[in-house]
C-alpha positions in Angstrom: 0.0 0.0 0.0 1.3 3.4 -1.0 1.4 6.0 1.8 0.9 9.6 0.5 2.2 12.5 2.4 0.4 15.9 2.4 3.1 17.4 0.2 2.7 14.5 -2.3 -1.1 15.0 -2.3 -0.6 18.7 -3.0 1.8 17.9 -5.8 -0.7 15.5 -7.4 -3.5 18.1 -6.9 -1.4 20.7 -8.7 -0.8 18.3 -11.7 -4.5 17.6 -11.8 -5.2 21.3 -11.8 -3.0 21.9 -14.8 -4.7 19.1 -16.7 -8.2 20.2 -15.8 -7.5 23.9 -16.5 -6.1 23.2 -20.0 -8.5 20.4 -21.0 -11.6 22.3 -19.7 -10.3 25.5 -21.3 -9.9 23.8 -24.7 -13.4 22.5 -24.3 -14.9 25.8 -23.2 -16.9 26.2 -26.4 -18.4 22.7 -25.8 -19.3 23.0 -22.1 -22.6 24.4 -20.9 -22.7 26.9 -18.0 -23.4 24.2 -15.4 -20.4 22.2 -16.5 -18.2 25.3 -16.6 -19.3 26.1 -13.0 -18.4 22.6 -11.8 -15.0 22.9 -13.4 -14.4 26.2 -11.6 -15.6 24.8 -8.2 -13.3 21.8 -8.7 -10.3 24.1 -9.5 -11.1 26.3 -6.5 -11.2 23.3 -4.1 -7.9 22.0 -5.6 -6.4 25.4 -5.1 -7.3 25.3 -1.4 -5.9 21.7 -1.1 -2.6 22.7 -2.8 -2.3 25.8 -0.6 -2.9 23.9 2.6 -0.6 21.0 1.8 2.4 22.5 0.0 3.0 26.1 1.1 5.4 26.3 4.0 5.8 29.4 6.2 9.1 30.3 4.5 7.4 30.2 1.1 4.4 32.3 1.9 5.9 35.6 0.7 7.2 34.2 -2.5 4.0 32.3 -3.2 1.9 35.4 -2.7 4.1 37.6 -4.9 4.0 35.0 -7.7 0.2 34.5 -7.2 -0.3 38.3 -7.5 1.8 38.4 -10.7 -0.1 35.4 -12.2 -3.5 36.9 -11.3 -2.5 40.3 -12.8 -1.2 38.6 -16.0 -4.4 36.6 -16.3 -6.5 39.7 -15.9 -4.4 41.5 -18.5 -4.8 38.5 -20.9 -8.6 38.5 -20.4 -8.7 42.3 -21.0 -6.7 41.9 -24.3 -8.9 38.9 -25.3 -12.0 41.0 -24.7 -10.7 43.7 -27.1 -10.3 41.2 -30.0 -13.3 39.2 -29.1 -15.6 40.7 -31.7 -13.6 39.4 -34.7 -15.8 36.6 -36.2 -12.9 34.2 -36.8 -11.3 34.8 -33.5 -14.4 34.2 -31.2 -13.8 30.5 -30.6 -10.0 31.1 -30.1 -10.7 33.9 -27.7 -13.2 31.9 -25.7 -10.8 28.9 -25.6 -7.8 31.0 -24.4 -10.0 32.9 -22.0 -11.3 29.6 -20.6 -7.8 28.3 -19.9 -6.8 31.7 -18.3 -10.0 31.8 -16.3 -9.5 28.3 -15.1 -6.0 29.2 -13.9 -7.4 32.2 -12.0 -10.0 30.0 -10.4 -7.2 27.8 -9.0 -4.7 30.6 -8.0 -7.1 33.0 -6.2 -8.3 30.6 -3.5 -4.8 29.1 -3.3 -3.5 32.7 -2.5 -6.2 33.5 0.0 -5.3 30.8 2.5 -1.6 32.0 3.1 -2.7 35.6 2.9 -5.2 35.2 5.7 -2.7 33.2 7.7 -0.2 36.0 7.2 -2.6 38.7 8.3 -3.4 36.6 11.4 0.3 36.2 12.3 0.9 40.0 11.8 -2.1 40.9 13.9 -1.2 38.4 16.6 2.3 39.9 17.1 1.0 43.1 18.7 
């Protein structure tokens, strides 16, 4: 029987996130809104799992900075995609790329919230 550590579970969850984000993003034009919502919920739950199982206290600062950079980059990409979204031939491409980027954001945002709240608690407790 294979015994999984929390770090290994977090690592496997991260790999699963990448697969789900890309595959569901590529299938964005084929999914109905309920299916898209379930994908986002699954990614958010996996984000919490990864955050709780893989981020150590030493890594919190670096993780939050990279999370912020990733979220800003994703938002920028979505804004750019929104600008070219009206071109008839680009609509499916824009929705597909937007789906992948949105899926990544659905994972990163809750993953960043957990260590951020922990950090605020630690800072508030020191006084």
